[in-house]
Structures are given as C-alpha cells and as structure tokens.
N, C-alpha and C positions, 0 to 999 in steps of 0.2 A: 629680229636675232633674241634669243631669249634670255634672260640673265635669272641666276638662281639667288634668291636673300641667303648668307649666310646665317647659319644657325651662331649665336654667344655661345663661347668656349665654354667649358665643366669651370676652369680657373673664373672667366669674369661672372657665371654663377652664382659661384661660393663669395668673390671680394661683394655682392649684390647685398647678398645675404648676410655678410661681417658688417655693411655698412648700418642695416636697417638696426642691428640689435641695441649697438649703444643708444641709436635715438629713443629705442622703445624703454631703455633704462632709463635713461636722462630724463624722460617725462615719467616716467613713475615717481623718482626721486624727487623731481619738481615739485610731481601732486603732495606727494606725501608730508614736503615741507609747508605747501600752503595748507596742508589738513592743519598740519601743528601751530601755526601761525594764528588761526582761525579759533582754533577751540581753545589757545592761550590766551587770545582776545577776549572769548568770552566770560574762560572763566576768572581774567581781572577783571570785566565789567560788573558779573558777579558778584566779585568781593565788593568791589564798589559801593554797588548796589546795598550790600547784605550791611558795611560799615555807615552805610549814614545810615539806616535803620536800627542799627545799635544804637547808635549818635542819639537819633530822634528818642528813642525808648529812655536812652539814660537819663539825657537833660529833661526829658518831660516825666519821669519816674523820682529823679532829684527835685526837683521844683516842689512834685506832691508834698515829699516828706517833711520839704524846709517849710510848705503851708503848713502840714499838721503839727508840724515840733512847733514854730511860731503862735497856731492857737493853743497848744498844751501852756507854752507859757507864760502868755497872758493869760489864761484863767487859773494860773497859780502864783500871779505878780503880786496878790497882797499879804504872802505871804513868806516866811525864808523859804527860798528853793530846796537847801536841802532837808528840811520835813518833807517834801512832797515827791522826794526819790526812796527806791526801795534798796534792796541788795546791792550793792554794785556798780550804784546810781544810777541803776534802772529805772525809765520815767514811765515807760507805758508801749507798747506794742500795734503797729500798723497790719492789720488783715487789707493785702494786697489787694489786684487782679489774677485767680487762678489761686487761689487758697496762698498765697507766697504769704510767710510772716515776716516782719520785719522788728527786731528787738532796737528800743531805742534807749540810749545813755548817754548820762552828764553827768563830768566833772569838773571842780572850780582850778575854773587858767588866770588867776589874777595874781599868781603868786613867783613873778618877775619883774622885773622895770620898766616902766614904760619910756621907750627909746623913741618913738616918733612924738613931736612938741607941739607941732601945730595945732591949733584952737586952742592951747592952754592961755590963760590969766599970765601976766606977764611975773609974779612972783612966783605960781606954780611953777612955771616954764625954768626959773630957776634955779628952783631946787631938785626939778626931774633931771635936768644936766649934772647941778653940780654929784646926782646918784646915780648916774652911769656912769658921767669919770671915779668915783670912788668903787664903782664894780670894776672896772678895767684893774684896778691897783691891787683890789679886794679878790677877785675871782680869775685872775690870770685869762689864761688861754681857755675857760671855762667861760668868759662872759657872755661871746654871745649867743649860749643859749639860755639865758638869763633875762633876754630882754625881749620883748615882744613891741609890735607896732599898732596894736589895737589896745581898747578898752580906758577905764578912766586911769588918773595918776596913782592914784593911793595901792600900795603892795597890799596882800593877802594877809595877815598876820597869821591867817589859821594852815597857812600850805607854803608860804616864802623859805627855802632853805635858811640858815644862818647868814650864808653868803649876803646875797640878795637883804636881809633886815640888814645886818653893818652894812652896806650902801643905803639905805634909805635910812636910817638914822644918818649919816655920816653927813648927807645933803643940811641938817640940823646944826649938829656939833659934832665934837671934833674925836677922831680914832677913839680913844681909849674909852669916849663917853656910849661911841655908838655900839662899840665892841660888848658893855656894863648892859646897855639897852636888849640887845640881842638875846642875850644870855637871860635876862630876865623873862623874855618876853617866850623862848622856847619853854624856860622851867613854869611858866602858867599852863605854856598848850598840854606839855607831858600832866601839867595834874587835873586837869580835868577841861570838859568844855570851852573853850576861851569866847568868851563875848564881849563887848562892850566894856563893862563897867571890870571884867577882867584885865582886861588890856590897859585901861587909865590902871589898875593898881599896879600893873607889871611896870608903867611907865613910872609912873609916882615911886617905888622901889629903885630906879634907877638915878631916880633925884636931880632929874636936870629942870631949871628954870623952870616957870609956866609961862614964858616967851617961849622958850623953846618947846615944855610939852604937848603947846596950841599946833604947833607948825606939824610937830611926828604924829600926831591925831589925825593930820590932814595929809601923810605920807604911808601910813596904817589904819588898814580895817579891819573890821571883823564881819563886814557885809560885804562879800564878794559880789561882782554884776557881772562879770566877764566869766562865762562856761563855755569848754568845750564840748561840744554835741558828736554824738556818731551813730550811725541808723545801720543796722547790720543784717541781712536775712538768714535764714537757719539756709544752712547747707544745700541740705536735703529739698532742701522747696524753691530752689534756683532751677525753674523750669529750661534755660535756653542754653547754660553753661554751669560746668562742676565747679565754677567761681565765685564765692557769691558775692553780693552785691554790697560794695560799703561805701558809707559816705560818710564826708567829718567836715565840722565846722566850728564856728565862733557863734554867741550869743551873747545879746545883751539884754539881763533882767534885772530891772528895776521894777518898785511897783509903782511907778509913773509913766513907765514904760518909754522915757527915756528923759534926758536933759541935755543942760550943758554940760559941755565936757568936763572940763575942771570940778563939777559935784557930783557926778556919778557914774554918766552914762553918756553913749554917741548918742543925737540925733538921728536914727535911723527909718525908715518907711516899715520895716520889719524888725522882727527881734536879730533875727539871725543876719551876720553880717558878712560871714565869711561862710561855703557849701562847696564844694566839688567832691566828687568820686574817688578814690583811691583804691588803683591794683591792687592785685595779693601782694604782686613784686614790690611794692612799695610801702608794703609793710615795716612797722616797726624803725622809717626812715626817720632823721630828727627833720620835727618841724617847728617853728615860734609861732607862736600863735599872732594870727596875721600876717602871715607872710601868703599865705594864698587866697584867692579869691573866684568865685565861679566855676565854673563846669567844667573840668578838662579830659577830654577822648581819653 
C-alpha cells in the first residue's frame, strides 16, 4: 500500500514565517543593546583614564610651581618681600613645558586675626583668644571672614581693616582705647608708608601705658610674614583646555626661613604651607587663610 506525504497547507507556511520574523527582530534588538553597552563601557573607561592622567599632570604641575615659588621666596628672604614685587604683586613668570607661561603674584595675607591657638605661648594664646572674642562683638556676622588658621599671631597694621585693628587692640586695652588706637594707625597708614617707627608713633599718640604699648607691639606688625600666592597660566597658552591653570596657596616668608610660631612664623620644610588648584567656577569664592591644604581635583 502506498502512502502519500501530505504537503503543509499555505496557512501553516505563513505561520512559520510569522514566527521567524519576531525572532530576527529580537536578536537585532539584543545585538544593538549589547553594542551600546560595550560602547558606553569603553567610553567610561576612556574618561577614567583621562581623569587619572589629568590628576597626575595637575599634581606634578602644581608641585613644580610650588617648588619654584619656594626657591624664589628663599632667594628674596633677606629683604622686605614687598620691595621684590612688581606692579599688582607680580613676583616672576614660569616658562613651563610647551611654551606655557605662568604668572606668579603675591599679596600680604596677615591682615586678619589668628583663630588657631595651638603652639602659642600662654600669654600670647590668652591675647589671641581675647582678640577673637572682641572681633565677634565688633564685626558680628563678618567675623568668620576676618580670621585665619595659619601664620603668626601678630596682625599686619599695613592691611588690617578697622574691625580687626580694634579687636587686636581690645585684647590689651579697653574698647574706647582700642578704637582710638585703631584710628591712630589708620591715620598713620593714610599719611604715608607705615613702618615700625611710624607704628610706634601711632601707638604713642593713642597714649596707652608703656606695658600695654609693649603688648600692642606683640599684637601688631609692619613686617608681615604670611602671604597669599597665586600662579596662573595665560588662557591662550593652555594647550589642553580653554580653562587656564590656576593654583593658590599660602607662604610664610621670613629672613630666617622659619622659627617659633609666636615669634614670627611656623616651622615648615617648605615656605609653601597651603597649595591647591582652583577651577574657574571656584574663582571669587570666599576663602580664609589656611582653610585649604593639598591638591584637589
């Protein structure tokens, strides 16, 4: 007996083709998703490598700048630093690799009160604390921006605002006498360059007692040792970014290159005591002296 194989109907053939098409589409979608994931992962890895490279370059660039600045400071430590600076506090320029020029500027940063008392002698610590308490009454909400955490106890009579001068004097004399002393210093400052003899004359004019005058000379100085340093590249010379490189920090400048904290400056291995890169979006942000330390990405 012969049996004939039945051919699949036209409807069954159409059903098979209808099942294969969704499978093809599903494989295509899965392949596309896998490709996108691989590309995104590759892109993330590239960004990570680039970021690590940028951090490496930033760290060593900043370190090289700090070493150059420290060497320049030490070479000018025998005389007043202000006499070595040009217009706008210009110190010198650094010629970096690739022809990149970096401009280094410095400005005095001792016109605020020291609010970190560790390392001070007992008498100095007592006066420093009294001055900070007086500043809170004198300046109110502005007091936090008028203190610092680095440098010597003495306040620069060359740059301190009246509020700081009054607070510094209040650590030694009463409020009314402190206000008179601050006004005498401001008058002497306006009359011409304020040096040590001019400061002594201003204190004599306010007529404190000899013992109080000696203490005031511990609280005030005309030879600041704490300076704010900035190193910034020219925008057109920045090869890898339109954002110019800018580093900021603090430096202690003294004739001896160091010393006891209460006598003039902190002991440091380097003149640079705080150093960091500042991004463009951080420019103009309030900073207190000594608030930052190290290189921040």
